[in-house]
C-alpha positions in Angstrom: 0.0 0.0 0.0 1.3 3.4 -0.9 2.1 6.1 1.7 -0.7 8.2 0.4 -3.2 5.4 0.7 -2.1 4.7 4.3 -2.4 8.3 5.2 -5.9 8.5 3.7 -7.1 5.3 5.4 -5.8 6.3 8.9 -7.1 9.9 8.7 -10.5 8.7 7.4 -10.9 6.3 10.4 -9.5 8.6 13.1 -11.0 12.0 12.1 -14.0 11.2 9.9 -13.4 14.1 7.6 -15.9 15.7 5.3 -13.1 16.6 3.0 -9.6 15.1 2.7 -7.1 16.3 0.0 -3.7 14.6 0.0 -1.1 15.9 -2.4 2.2 14.1 -2.9 4.8 16.9 -3.3 7.9 14.6 -3.2 9.0 15.4 -6.7 9.4 19.0 -5.7 11.9 18.1 -3.1 14.0 15.5 -5.0 17.7 16.0 -4.4 17.2 18.2 -1.3 19.5 17.4 1.6 18.0 14.8 3.9 15.2 14.0 1.5 15.0 10.2 1.2 14.2 10.3 -2.6 11.6 7.5 -2.2 8.9 9.4 -4.1 6.7 9.3 -1.0 8.3 11.6 1.5 6.6 15.1 1.2 2.9 15.5 1.5 0.4 18.4 1.7 -2.9 17.6 3.5 -6.1 19.7 3.6 -8.6 18.1 6.1 -12.0 19.3 7.2 -13.3 17.4 10.2 -16.1 18.0 12.8 -13.5 16.7 15.3 -11.7 20.0 14.9 -14.6 22.2 16.1 -13.4 24.2 19.1 -9.9 22.8 18.9 -6.9 25.1 18.5 -4.6 24.9 15.4 -1.9 23.2 17.5 -4.5 20.7 18.9 -5.7 19.9 15.4 -2.2 19.2 14.2 -1.6 17.0 17.2 -4.8 15.0 16.3 -3.5 14.5 12.8 0.0 13.6 13.9 -1.3 11.0 16.4 -3.5 9.4 13.7 -0.5 9.0 11.4 2.3 8.5 13.9 3.6 5.3 12.3 3.9 7.0 8.9 5.7 10.0 10.4 8.3 7.8 12.1 9.0 6.0 8.8 9.5 7.3 5.3 7.5 10.6 5.5 10.0 13.4 5.8 7.7 16.5 5.6 4.0 17.2 6.1 2.2 20.5 5.5 -1.2 20.6 7.1 -4.3 22.8 6.6 -6.9 21.8 9.2 -10.5 23.2 9.4 -13.8 22.5 11.1 -16.9 22.4 8.9 -18.0 25.9 8.1 -14.6 27.6 8.5 -13.2 29.4 5.5 -10.6 27.4 3.6 -7.6 29.5 2.9 
């Protein structure tokens, strides 16, 4: 299973998002120092979840990081997160 598929599966189960966009940006970082050059190392995630309502930005990021802890300790080198509760303006 690809890293993107594992991220999607774990986030869907843990946070029950109404929207989940995962973009693999690894090709943009190929050759950078400490990049593992696996093709699955850098991701950008936009997630909208009711679980984020009333939770600070830091708290939201912690929820995401907890859900995908195994992936973060493995081959994922960098993760950019945009986290929203339903009804919040995306952007």
